Each structure stands twice: as C-alpha cells, then as structure tokens.
C-alpha positions as CSV (number, residue, x, y, z in Angstrom):
1,M,-97.6,-18.1,3.4
2,L,-97.2,-18.2,7.1
3,G,-98.2,-20.8,9.7
4,A,-97.7,-24.0,7.8
5,H,-97.4,-27.0,10.2
6,A,-98.0,-30.7,10.4
7,D,-98.6,-33.4,13.1
8,K,-96.1,-35.8,11.5
9,V,-93.9,-36.5,8.5
10,V,-94.1,-39.9,6.8
11,I,-91.3,-40.8,4.4
12,A,-92.7,-43.5,2.0
13,E,-90.3,-46.1,0.6
14,S,-92.7,-48.0,-1.6
15,K,-96.1,-47.7,-3.3
16,E,-97.4,-50.1,-0.6
17,D,-96.3,-47.6,2.1
18,V,-98.3,-44.9,0.3
19,M,-101.3,-47.2,0.0
20,A,-101.3,-48.0,3.7
21,I,-100.9,-44.3,4.6
22,M,-103.7,-43.2,2.4
23,Q,-106.1,-46.0,3.5
24,K,-105.5,-45.2,7.2
25,S,-105.7,-41.5,6.6
26,S,-109.0,-41.9,4.7
27,E,-110.5,-43.9,7.5
28,T,-109.5,-41.4,10.2
29,A,-110.2,-38.3,8.0
30,T,-106.5,-37.2,8.5
31,P,-105.3,-34.5,6.0
32,V,-102.4,-35.6,3.8
33,T,-100.1,-33.2,1.9
34,V,-97.7,-34.7,-0.6
35,V,-94.2,-33.2,-0.8
36,G,-91.6,-33.9,-3.4
37,G,-88.8,-31.4,-3.8
38,A,-90.7,-28.5,-2.2
39,T,-89.7,-26.3,-5.1
40,G,-93.1,-25.0,-6.2
41,V,-94.0,-21.3,-6.0
42,T,-97.8,-21.4,-5.1
43,G,-97.8,-23.1,-1.7
44,G,-99.0,-26.5,-2.9
45,C,-96.6,-28.4,-0.7
46,L,-97.4,-26.5,2.4
47,A,-99.4,-28.5,5.0
48,F,-101.7,-26.9,7.5
49,G,-102.2,-29.8,9.9
50,G,-102.3,-33.6,9.4
51,I,-99.5,-35.6,7.6
52,I,-96.8,-34.6,5.3
53,L,-96.2,-37.5,2.9
54,S,-92.7,-37.2,1.4
55,T,-91.9,-39.0,-1.8
56,E,-88.1,-38.4,-1.6
57,R,-87.2,-42.1,-1.3
58,L,-89.4,-43.1,-4.2
59,N,-86.4,-42.2,-6.4
60,D,-85.6,-45.3,-8.4
61,I,-84.5,-44.7,-12.0
62,G,-85.1,-47.7,-14.1
63,I,-83.6,-49.2,-17.2
64,I,-84.1,-47.4,-20.5
65,K,-86.2,-49.4,-23.0
66,T,-85.7,-48.6,-26.7
67,V,-89.0,-48.2,-28.6
68,S,-87.6,-47.1,-32.0
69,D,-84.4,-45.4,-33.3
70,R,-85.9,-42.1,-32.2
71,K,-87.8,-43.0,-29.0
72,A,-87.3,-44.8,-25.7
73,S,-89.0,-45.0,-22.4
74,I,-87.9,-45.2,-18.7
75,K,-89.8,-45.9,-15.5
76,V,-88.9,-43.6,-12.6
77,G,-90.1,-43.0,-9.0
78,A,-92.0,-39.9,-8.2
79,G,-89.2,-38.7,-5.9
80,S,-86.5,-38.8,-8.6
81,L,-84.9,-35.4,-9.3
82,V,-85.6,-34.2,-12.9
83,S,-81.9,-33.3,-13.1
84,D,-80.8,-36.9,-12.3
85,I,-83.2,-38.3,-14.8
86,K,-81.9,-35.9,-17.5
87,N,-78.3,-36.7,-16.7
88,Y,-78.9,-40.5,-16.7
89,A,-80.7,-40.3,-20.0
90,L,-77.9,-38.3,-21.7
91,K,-75.2,-40.7,-20.4
92,N,-77.1,-43.5,-22.2
93,G,-77.6,-41.6,-25.4
94,W,-81.2,-40.3,-24.8
95,M,-82.8,-37.1,-23.7
96,Y,-85.7,-36.2,-21.5
97,P,-86.9,-33.0,-23.2
98,P,-88.8,-30.9,-20.5
99,D,-86.4,-28.4,-19.0
100,P,-87.9,-26.6,-16.0
101,T,-85.7,-23.9,-14.4
102,E,-85.6,-25.5,-11.0
103,K,-83.1,-28.3,-11.1
104,N,-84.0,-29.7,-7.7
105,A,-87.6,-30.4,-8.6
106,T,-88.9,-34.0,-8.5
107,I,-90.6,-35.7,-11.5
108,G,-93.7,-36.2,-9.3
109,G,-93.9,-32.5,-8.7
110,N,-93.4,-31.7,-12.4
111,I,-96.2,-34.1,-13.3
112,S,-98.5,-32.7,-10.6
113,T,-98.1,-29.1,-12.1
114,N,-97.4,-30.1,-15.7
115,A,-94.2,-28.1,-15.6
116,S,-92.5,-26.8,-18.7
117,G,-89.6,-24.3,-18.7
118,G,-87.5,-22.4,-21.2
119,R,-87.5,-25.0,-23.9
120,G,-91.2,-25.5,-23.9
121,F,-91.4,-23.6,-27.1
122,K,-90.1,-26.6,-29.1
123,Y,-90.6,-29.4,-26.7
124,G,-93.9,-28.6,-25.0
125,T,-94.7,-29.5,-21.4
126,T,-94.3,-32.5,-19.1
127,R,-97.6,-33.9,-20.2
128,D,-96.2,-34.5,-23.7
129,Y,-93.7,-37.0,-22.3
130,I,-95.7,-39.1,-19.9
131,N,-96.7,-42.6,-21.1
132,C,-98.1,-43.9,-17.8
133,V,-98.5,-42.8,-14.2
134,D,-98.9,-45.1,-11.1
135,V,-101.3,-43.4,-8.7
136,V,-102.5,-44.2,-5.2
137,L,-106.0,-42.7,-4.7
138,P,-107.2,-41.0,-1.4
139,D,-108.8,-44.2,-0.2
140,G,-105.6,-46.2,-0.7
141,A,-106.6,-47.8,-4.0
142,F,-103.8,-48.3,-6.6
143,M,-104.1,-47.8,-10.3
144,S,-101.8,-47.7,-13.3
145,V,-103.0,-45.1,-15.8
146,K,-101.7,-45.7,-19.3
147,R,-102.0,-43.2,-22.0
148,G,-104.5,-44.0,-24.8
149,T,-106.5,-46.5,-22.8
150,V,-109.3,-44.7,-20.9
151,F,-111.1,-41.6,-22.2
152,A,-114.0,-39.4,-21.3
153,D,-117.3,-40.1,-23.0
154,S,-119.7,-37.6,-24.6
155,K,-121.0,-36.6,-21.2
156,N,-117.5,-35.9,-20.0
157,E,-117.6,-38.9,-17.7
158,I,-114.8,-41.4,-17.1
159,S,-115.1,-44.9,-15.6
160,F,-111.9,-46.8,-14.6
161,N,-110.7,-49.8,-12.7
162,T,-108.7,-49.6,-9.5
163,S,-107.5,-52.2,-6.9
164,N,-110.6,-51.2,-4.9
165,G,-113.0,-51.6,-7.8
166,T,-114.5,-49.4,-10.4
167,K,-114.6,-45.6,-9.9
168,K,-116.3,-42.9,-11.9
169,I,-115.6,-39.2,-12.3
170,K,-117.4,-36.3,-14.1
171,L,-115.1,-33.7,-15.6
172,P,-116.0,-30.0,-15.3
173,D,-117.8,-28.3,-18.2
174,Y,-115.7,-25.1,-18.3
175,K,-113.8,-24.3,-21.5
176,L,-110.1,-24.2,-21.2
177,P,-108.0,-22.1,-23.7
178,K,-106.2,-24.1,-26.3
179,I,-102.8,-22.6,-25.3
180,K,-100.2,-23.5,-22.7
181,N,-102.2,-23.8,-19.4
182,A,-101.8,-24.9,-15.8
183,T,-105.1,-23.8,-14.4
184,G,-107.8,-26.2,-13.3
185,Y,-108.5,-29.9,-14.0
186,F,-107.9,-31.0,-17.6
187,N,-111.2,-31.4,-19.5
188,Y,-110.6,-31.0,-23.2
189,E,-112.8,-33.1,-25.6
190,N,-112.4,-36.9,-25.1
191,S,-109.9,-36.3,-22.3
192,D,-107.5,-39.1,-21.6
193,L,-107.7,-40.2,-18.0
194,I,-103.9,-39.8,-17.6
195,D,-104.2,-36.1,-18.4
196,V,-106.7,-35.5,-15.7
197,F,-104.1,-36.6,-13.1
198,I,-101.3,-34.6,-14.7
199,G,-101.5,-31.1,-13.5
200,S,-104.0,-31.9,-10.7
201,E,-101.6,-30.4,-8.1
202,G,-101.7,-33.3,-5.6
203,T,-105.5,-33.2,-5.1
204,L,-106.8,-36.4,-6.9
205,G,-104.1,-39.0,-6.1
206,V,-100.5,-39.6,-5.1
207,I,-98.2,-40.2,-8.0
208,V,-95.7,-42.8,-7.0
209,S,-94.0,-43.5,-10.3
210,A,-94.2,-42.8,-14.0
211,E,-93.1,-44.0,-17.4
212,L,-91.4,-41.2,-19.3
213,V,-90.8,-40.7,-23.1
214,L,-87.2,-40.1,-24.1
215,I,-86.0,-38.9,-27.5
216,K,-82.6,-38.7,-29.2
217,P,-80.6,-35.7,-28.1
218,F,-79.6,-32.9,-30.5
219,E,-76.0,-33.0,-31.7
220,T,-75.1,-29.5,-30.8
221,L,-76.7,-26.0,-30.5
222,F,-76.0,-22.3,-30.6
223,G,-77.8,-19.3,-29.2
224,G,-77.7,-15.6,-28.8
225,I,-79.1,-12.6,-26.9
226,I,-80.3,-9.8,-29.2
227,F,-80.7,-6.3,-27.8
228,F,-83.4,-4.2,-29.4
229,D,-83.8,-0.4,-29.1
230,E,-87.6,-0.7,-29.6
231,R,-89.6,-3.5,-27.9
232,K,-92.0,-3.6,-30.9
233,K,-89.1,-4.8,-33.0
234,S,-88.5,-7.6,-30.6
235,W,-92.1,-8.8,-30.8
236,N,-92.0,-8.7,-34.6
237,F,-88.8,-10.6,-34.6
238,V,-90.3,-13.3,-32.4
239,N,-93.4,-13.6,-34.6
240,E,-91.2,-14.2,-37.7
241,I,-89.1,-16.8,-35.9
242,R,-92.2,-18.5,-34.5
243,N,-93.6,-18.8,-38.1
244,L,-90.3,-20.0,-39.5
245,S,-90.1,-22.6,-36.7
246,K,-93.2,-24.3,-38.0
247,Q,-91.3,-25.7,-41.0
248,K,-90.4,-29.4,-40.9
249,N,-87.2,-29.0,-42.9
250,S,-84.2,-29.9,-40.7
251,D,-82.1,-27.2,-42.4
252,A,-84.7,-24.5,-41.6
253,I,-84.8,-22.2,-38.6
254,N,-86.4,-24.1,-35.7
255,A,-85.9,-22.3,-32.4
256,L,-85.5,-24.4,-29.3
257,S,-86.4,-21.5,-27.0
258,L,-87.4,-17.8,-27.3
259,E,-87.1,-15.8,-24.1
260,Y,-88.0,-12.1,-23.5
261,F,-86.5,-9.5,-21.2
262,D,-88.0,-6.0,-20.9
263,K,-85.9,-2.8,-20.4
264,N,-86.4,-2.9,-16.6
265,A,-85.3,-6.5,-16.3
266,L,-82.1,-5.8,-18.3
267,E,-81.4,-2.6,-16.3
268,L,-81.5,-4.6,-13.2
269,I,-78.5,-6.8,-14.2
270,K,-76.6,-4.2,-16.3
271,K,-73.8,-3.9,-13.8
272,D,-73.4,-7.7,-14.0
273,Y,-73.4,-7.7,-17.8
274,P,-71.8,-4.6,-19.4
275,V,-72.6,-6.1,-22.8
276,I,-76.1,-4.8,-22.4
277,P,-76.3,-1.5,-24.3
278,S,-77.5,1.8,-22.7
279,D,-80.3,2.3,-25.2
280,V,-81.8,-1.1,-24.8
281,D,-85.6,-1.4,-24.8
282,A,-85.9,-5.2,-24.9
283,G,-83.9,-8.4,-25.2
284,I,-84.6,-11.8,-26.9
285,L,-82.6,-14.9,-26.0
286,F,-82.8,-17.7,-28.6
287,E,-81.5,-21.2,-28.9
288,Q,-81.3,-23.4,-32.0
289,D,-80.4,-27.1,-32.0
290,C,-78.7,-28.5,-35.0
291,T,-76.2,-30.9,-36.4
292,K,-72.5,-30.2,-36.9
293,K,-73.2,-30.5,-40.6
294,N,-75.8,-27.7,-40.8
295,Y,-74.5,-25.6,-38.0
296,D,-72.9,-22.9,-40.2
297,A,-75.8,-22.7,-42.6
298,L,-78.3,-22.3,-39.8
299,L,-76.2,-19.7,-38.0
300,D,-76.0,-17.7,-41.2
301,K,-79.8,-17.8,-41.6
302,W,-80.2,-16.4,-38.0
303,I,-77.7,-13.7,-38.7
304,K,-79.5,-12.5,-41.9
305,I,-82.8,-12.3,-40.0
306,I,-81.2,-10.4,-37.1
307,E,-79.6,-7.9,-39.5
308,K,-83.0,-7.5,-41.2
309,Y,-84.2,-5.8,-38.0
310,G,-81.4,-3.3,-38.1
311,I,-79.3,-5.0,-35.4
312,D,-75.5,-4.7,-35.6
313,I,-74.5,-8.4,-35.4
314,N,-71.3,-7.3,-33.5
315,N,-73.6,-6.3,-30.6
316,V,-75.3,-9.7,-30.4
317,W,-74.1,-11.9,-27.6
318,F,-73.6,-15.3,-29.2
319,A,-73.1,-18.6,-27.4
320,T,-71.5,-21.2,-29.6
321,N,-70.1,-23.7,-27.0
322,E,-70.9,-25.4,-23.7
323,K,-69.1,-22.8,-21.6
324,E,-70.9,-19.9,-23.2
325,Q,-74.3,-21.7,-23.0
326,E,-73.7,-22.0,-19.2
327,E,-73.2,-18.2,-19.1
328,F,-76.6,-17.9,-20.8
329,R,-78.2,-19.9,-18.0
330,K,-76.6,-17.7,-15.4
331,F,-77.9,-14.6,-17.3
332,R,-81.4,-15.9,-17.2
333,H,-81.2,-16.7,-13.5
334,K,-79.6,-13.5,-12.5
335,I,-82.8,-11.5,-13.0
336,P,-84.9,-13.5,-10.5
337,E,-81.8,-13.5,-8.2
338,R,-81.7,-9.8,-8.2
339,V,-85.5,-9.6,-7.7
340,N,-85.2,-11.9,-4.6
341,E,-82.5,-9.6,-3.2
342,I,-84.8,-6.6,-3.4
343,V,-87.6,-8.6,-1.9
344,K,-85.5,-9.6,1.0
345,K,-84.4,-6.0,1.6
346,Y,-88.0,-4.8,1.8
347,K,-89.3,-8.0,3.5
348,I,-92.4,-7.9,1.4
349,P,-93.3,-10.6,-1.1
350,K,-93.1,-9.9,-4.8
351,V,-96.2,-10.3,-6.9
352,G,-95.4,-12.3,-10.0
353,T,-97.8,-13.2,-12.8
354,D,-97.9,-16.4,-14.8
355,I,-100.2,-15.5,-17.6
356,A,-100.3,-16.6,-21.2
357,V,-102.4,-15.4,-24.0
358,P,-102.9,-16.4,-27.7
359,H,-100.1,-15.1,-29.9
360,D,-102.1,-12.5,-31.6
361,K,-103.1,-11.0,-28.3
362,L,-99.6,-10.7,-26.8
363,E,-99.0,-7.1,-27.8
364,K,-102.3,-6.0,-26.3
365,M,-101.5,-7.8,-23.1
366,I,-98.0,-6.3,-22.6
367,N,-99.2,-2.8,-23.4
368,F,-102.0,-3.2,-20.9
369,C,-99.6,-4.3,-18.2
370,E,-97.1,-1.5,-19.0
371,T,-99.7,1.2,-19.0
372,T,-101.1,0.0,-15.7
373,F,-97.7,-0.3,-14.0
374,N,-96.5,3.1,-15.1
375,K,-99.8,4.7,-14.0
376,E,-99.4,3.4,-10.5
377,K,-95.6,4.2,-10.5
378,L,-94.7,0.8,-9.2
379,M,-91.3,-1.0,-9.6
380,H,-91.8,-3.6,-12.2
381,L,-90.1,-5.8,-14.7
382,T,-91.2,-8.5,-17.2
383,F,-89.4,-11.6,-18.6
384,G,-90.4,-15.1,-19.7
385,H,-91.3,-17.5,-22.5
386,I,-92.3,-15.2,-25.3
387,G,-92.3,-18.0,-27.8
388,E,-95.4,-19.3,-26.1
389,S,-96.7,-15.8,-25.3
390,H,-96.2,-16.6,-21.7
391,L,-94.6,-13.9,-19.6
392,H,-93.9,-13.3,-15.9
393,A,-94.5,-9.7,-14.9
394,N,-92.9,-9.0,-11.5
395,L,-94.3,-6.2,-9.3
396,I,-92.0,-5.2,-6.4
397,A,-93.5,-3.4,-3.4
398,S,-91.5,-1.5,-0.8
399,T,-94.5,-1.0,1.6
400,K,-97.5,-3.0,2.7
401,E,-99.7,-0.5,1.0
402,E,-97.9,-0.9,-2.3
403,Y,-98.1,-4.7,-1.8
404,E,-101.9,-4.5,-1.6
405,K,-101.9,-2.3,-4.7
406,C,-99.8,-4.9,-6.5
407,R,-102.3,-7.7,-5.6
408,S,-105.1,-5.5,-6.9
409,I,-103.3,-4.9,-10.1
410,Y,-102.7,-8.6,-10.5
411,I,-106.4,-9.2,-10.4
412,Q,-106.8,-6.6,-13.2
413,I,-104.1,-8.4,-15.3
414,A,-105.7,-11.8,-14.7
415,K,-109.1,-10.4,-15.9
416,K,-107.5,-8.9,-18.9
417,A,-105.7,-12.1,-19.8
418,V,-108.9,-14.1,-19.6
419,S,-110.8,-11.5,-21.7
420,L,-108.2,-12.0,-24.4
421,G,-108.7,-15.8,-24.3
422,G,-105.7,-16.5,-22.1
423,T,-104.9,-18.2,-18.8
424,V,-104.1,-16.9,-15.3
425,S,-101.4,-19.6,-14.8
426,A,-99.5,-21.2,-17.7
427,E,-96.9,-23.3,-15.7
428,H,-96.9,-22.7,-12.0
429,G,-100.4,-23.8,-11.2
430,I,-102.8,-22.3,-8.7
431,G,-101.7,-24.0,-5.4
432,K,-102.9,-22.2,-2.2
433,T,-102.0,-18.7,-3.2
434,K,-103.9,-18.0,-6.4
435,H,-107.5,-19.1,-5.7
436,P,-109.0,-15.8,-6.8
437,F,-107.3,-16.0,-10.2
438,A,-108.7,-19.5,-10.8
439,E,-112.2,-18.3,-10.1
440,I,-111.7,-15.4,-12.5
441,M,-110.9,-17.8,-15.3
442,L,-113.1,-20.8,-14.5
443,G,-116.0,-19.1,-12.7
444,K,-117.8,-20.0,-9.5
445,N,-119.6,-22.9,-11.4
446,G,-116.2,-24.2,-12.6
447,I,-114.8,-24.2,-9.1
448,E,-117.9,-26.0,-7.8
449,E,-117.5,-28.7,-10.6
450,M,-113.9,-29.2,-9.5
451,R,-115.0,-29.7,-5.9
452,K,-117.5,-32.3,-7.0
453,L,-114.9,-34.2,-9.1
454,K,-112.4,-34.2,-6.1
455,L,-115.0,-35.4,-3.7
456,S,-116.0,-38.3,-6.0
457,L,-112.4,-39.6,-5.4
458,D,-111.8,-38.1,-2.0
459,P,-115.1,-38.0,-0.1
460,S,-113.3,-37.1,3.2
461,N,-111.3,-34.3,1.5
462,I,-108.0,-35.3,2.9
463,L,-105.6,-35.0,0.0
464,G,-103.9,-31.8,-0.9
465,Q,-106.4,-29.7,1.0
466,N,-107.0,-26.2,-0.5
467,N,-104.8,-26.7,-3.5
468,I,-106.4,-25.1,-6.6
469,F,-109.6,-24.3,-4.7
470,K,-110.9,-24.2,-1.1
471,M,-113.4,-26.8,0.0
472,K,-116.6,-25.4,1.6
C-alpha cells in the first residue's frame, strides 16, 4: 500500500496517556491508528492521516503468578514483544504457548489479530491464552475485560460497564465457520465480551495491557521433515497423525506442529538444502514434545508410521537437539525469504492466500488451487499449517498484467474456500488490503452489521479507520 502518512506520532507511556489521547481525538474527530511492532501483513497499522498512536513503551512485563502446578498468569503491556514474554516465562519455569513466526511482534498486535503460528495445531491461537484485556475505548473510557464475566444474550447483545458508564453493542448475525478463523468480529453463541475485542484489528478499542495464561513447558522435543514422492500420501499421513493426536495418553503420538511444503516450495530452496530429493512432490515437517523418559518410545512410533507410507527412514531429516531444531526454523523461513527475493526482483507484490477449510475439504481445496494455477501458467508455491488445514498459496507475478490475474484468481480461491465452509483469513486478518474477501465470506449485510457495531463504540469513526471494512 502506498501513500501512508500521519500528522503526528504519539508515543504513549501509560493507560492514562492513551485515555487522554483518545478522549481528545474523539472530541476533535481526529483519526487514530494504533501501531505496535508494525509486523502485520494486511496494512492494519498504516495510517492515512491523523495520529499514529504507538504502544512501544507500554512494555512492562509483570511478575508471574502461580495458579496451579500446571498453570500461571502474567500481566504484560501491549507493547511487550512476544519473544521477550516467551523468554522471560521460560527463564522462570513457564511457557507462553502461542508461537507466531514474527519474533518482533508485540502482544497487543497478536491479540488484535488473534495470531497463532506453526504450533497452533496443538496449542491453538492467542485467544486461548488471554485471561483479561485492559482496553481504552474510542471516547477515552477505560475498561478491564475479564474472561468469563460478560456474555452476549439470546439477541446477541452485550451490555458492559466502563469508566464513562454503561455501553451496549449488538454482535453481527453472520455465521462464522467453526475452524481457525481471523475474519470479522467474533460472534459465536453466547460470545464472551473479551473475545469480541480479541481479533478486532484495532477498530473497537486500544489494548493497553493483558493478563496471559502460562503453562508448564515441555521437557524436550524432536521433529522431522519427511519427503513424499506423491502429495496424496502426505495428506493421508497428516490425517492419520491428526487422528492419533486426539488421544490423551502422554505416551501416544501427539504432534506439536504439522507443516506442509508443496513441490514448488521445496524446489525453490533445493540449492540451499541438498537433502531434498529430486523426485519430491511434497514435504511434511512435524514436531513432537515429550519427556526424556518416553522420548525413545515415541520416536519409534513415529518411525513405524513413516515407514508405513513407504518412506526410507534414512531419507527423513530428523532434528533431535536444539541446534538441529534451529535449522528447522531456518528451513521454514527460507521459503518466504526466497519468495521475497523474487518479489523484489520483479518489483511487483506477491499475492498470498490465508485460507483454511474443514479437514475433510482440504484435498478439494488444494486440487482446485493447483488446477487453477497450472491453467493460468503462473509461478506459484504453497506451504503452511496443514495440521489445521490452513495453507498459504503464493502467486508470484512478473508483470502488472500477471499481478491483476493473480488478484482475480485469489477471488476465485476465496469463493471456493467459503463454499467449502472455510475462511478467507485464518490468521493474518483482513486489515486494509483484503476487504473484498471479507465481503465474500460475510456478505454485504455482515459488513453493514460490523459497521453498526463499530459506530456504537466509535460514533466519530476515528479508530483504526478502514481496517476490516470501509466506512461509508
């Protein structure tokens, strides 16, 4: 997106600063765009006039409070880096489970987009680890929203108290898919108020701090990258592992992550990783957390299943220590790095999908994408979180004409995902760049209902303008 600009930048140092800024901005109808780490990929942090409100100094990380032998909590400022939170927790014997790829993201940004990452297969999304959020509303009112205290009624309405009195909102009536989703305002049955603010992409309030859930870290882990000569085998393998991972037995296979790489993605980095075989059609990266006691038994179970699919175990790239795990992370990141190099060469943006579908529709979705890409003879590659049936297809254009074709194909893909009961965005959100996709999924009425919800809290429409949808 080009042309982003602002009249001033305000760096808040307290919730009182944020309250004062929002109150004055509301009175003067001055647009406010909240910025944390500026690491999002849909333009949500880009301002087009008005004030940029930075949360970078709201970065306090509090004392860990033990809840039980398996759970703890911690209060953090919205500007705290997720990597700092994770490192602090680990040093003190705890773990913050969400593991988004971007290590320079702030917790406020992660909450605003309900971020997830590679280990979402086992641990879920950011939403699953938020006990409380402190929010400043567009008029400067403050509220502390605790999980499990305020819910939507049978009419999908929620009333709640703030420092400026009682407010009331009406949630949209659209139906969201019961899968991983980051499209639109949360509105499942009996919605908890906290979940409405989580994933609202900086449009309903300014998150200034949050109380996070911590769990005990795993003792150790191992992983592997399996190379398949037929992609259908890789999908069948994932289905089996997904089903096995539902077991509660600590000695059973229970994958931490399941990541997919298609043939084109692997070919792109083959020179960097000669371990990739020449006849590869797909790759699956897996991780398994375990104890030192059951390490060998679990590894043996994985080996037996891998061999069941006709894979020579000597051709599987295993990671069994910290150093090798770091190589896995580099492997995962090398693909988008190579894509970005090509994008810079052509000076034309890539088109990247963020779709997810129900598990039983994944094969149909991938086949639809592949057929469409090959028909149009466009450079493409697909990778992502196959454990959640959530993949990123990347279309790379070398000309402006190809770019327009890629955007048109993305619309087709979005419509197909929705027709299969899926979502147009599973983790990146809609921001300012994907409005058409939100409308495909939620409909014109759904967009209008979101507008009404926003205006009930932000009558001057000053906060996060044009994130998720455009105001009329």
